[in-house]
Structure formats: structure tokens, C-alpha cells
C-alpha positions as CSV (number, residue, x, y, z in Angstrom):
1,M,2.5,-20.9,-39.3
2,L,1.7,-22.3,-36.3
3,L,5.3,-22.3,-34.9
4,S,5.2,-18.6,-35.7
5,A,1.7,-17.8,-34.4
6,L,3.1,-19.4,-31.2
7,G,6.4,-17.7,-31.2
8,Y,4.8,-14.4,-30.9
9,G,1.3,-15.7,-28.6
10,I,3.2,-16.4,-25.7
11,P,5.4,-13.5,-25.2
12,A,2.3,-11.5,-25.9
13,G,0.4,-13.3,-23.2
14,Y,3.1,-13.0,-20.9
15,R,3.2,-9.6,-21.4
16,I,-0.6,-8.8,-21.4
17,Q,-0.3,-11.1,-18.1
18,K,2.3,-8.7,-16.6
19,N,0.6,-5.4,-17.6
20,R,-2.8,-6.5,-15.5
21,R,-0.3,-7.1,-12.5
22,I,1.0,-3.6,-12.8
23,N,-2.2,-2.1,-13.5
24,S,-3.7,-3.7,-10.4
25,A,-1.0,-3.0,-8.0
26,L,-0.8,1.0,-9.1
27,T,-4.8,0.8,-9.1
28,E,-4.5,-0.8,-5.4
29,I,-2.0,1.6,-4.3
30,E,-3.9,4.4,-5.6
31,K,-7.3,3.0,-3.6
32,L,-4.7,3.1,-0.2
33,G,-3.5,6.7,-0.3
34,P,-6.7,8.3,1.1
35,K,-6.5,5.9,4.2
36,G,-2.9,6.7,4.6
37,A,-4.1,10.4,4.3
38,E,-7.1,9.8,6.6
39,L,-4.5,7.8,9.0
40,R,-2.0,11.0,8.9
41,G,-4.8,12.8,9.8
42,Q,-5.9,11.1,12.7
43,I,-2.3,10.9,14.3
44,K,-1.5,14.1,14.2
45,A,-4.8,15.3,15.9
46,V,-4.0,12.4,19.0
47,L,-0.6,14.3,19.0
48,A,-2.0,17.9,19.2
49,E,-4.4,16.5,22.0
50,D,-3.4,18.6,25.3
51,T,-2.4,16.4,27.9
52,P,-2.2,18.0,31.2
53,T,-1.9,14.4,33.4
54,F,-0.5,11.4,33.0
55,E,-3.2,9.5,32.8
56,D,-4.3,11.6,30.1
57,Y,-0.9,10.8,28.3
58,Y,-1.4,7.5,29.3
59,L,-4.9,7.4,27.0
60,R,-3.8,9.7,23.7
61,S,-1.0,6.5,24.1
62,L,-3.3,4.1,23.4
63,K,-5.3,6.0,21.2
64,L,-2.0,6.7,19.3
65,E,-0.7,3.1,19.6
66,K,-4.0,1.4,17.8
67,I,-3.9,4.1,15.1
68,L,0.4,3.7,14.6
69,D,-0.9,-0.3,14.2
70,R,-3.1,0.2,11.5
71,Y,-1.3,2.8,9.8
72,D,2.0,-0.2,9.9
73,E,-0.3,-2.6,8.4
74,Q,-1.1,-0.3,5.5
75,E,2.8,0.6,4.7
76,Q,3.4,-3.0,4.8
77,H,0.6,-4.0,2.2
78,V,1.7,-1.0,0.1
79,H,5.6,-2.5,0.5
80,T,4.4,-5.6,-0.6
81,L,2.5,-4.0,-3.6
82,L,5.7,-2.0,-4.4
83,N,7.8,-5.0,-4.5
84,A,5.8,-6.8,-6.7
85,L,5.7,-3.7,-8.9
86,L,9.4,-3.1,-8.9
87,A,9.8,-7.3,-9.5
88,D,7.3,-7.0,-12.8
89,T,9.1,-3.6,-14.3
90,S,12.5,-4.3,-13.7
91,D,12.5,-6.9,-16.7
């Protein structure tokens, strides 16, 4: 009886851990969605700014670079989460 409990309990424990990791990754991805939409909106707003002079264009480029850096960090985080999710669901 002890052997059968171990035989069923260990795989069940692994499945529970895997399901928790999957749920955690999905929850975090869901939380990042609005932030990504906000950053895309900021990018569109900066790109829509009028730049009649080179100085305006340069200042707009600096603003855009800061936003794109934050967006890139978020995208890298999402890719890490998706890779972990793919590894957990490929079994």
C-alpha cells in the first residue's frame, strides 16, 4: 500500500507543481497586458508629435527611445514567461 501511495503520489505532486507554474506564468502574462497596451499608446502618441525642427525631432527621438527601452524589457520578460510556459506544457 505504501508503494502504491508513493507511485501515485509522486507523479501527482509533479503535476500539481507544473499546474502551479503554468497558472503563475499565465497570471503574470495577463498582468503585463495592460502595461504593454499603455506603452504602445505612448509610442503612438510620441510618433504623432509634430517635429518641425531638427531639435524637436531629436527630443522626440529621446522620448521614444526611453519608451522603447521599457517596452523591450517587458517583451523580454514576456518571452521568458512564454518559454517557461512552453516547456511546462510540452510534456
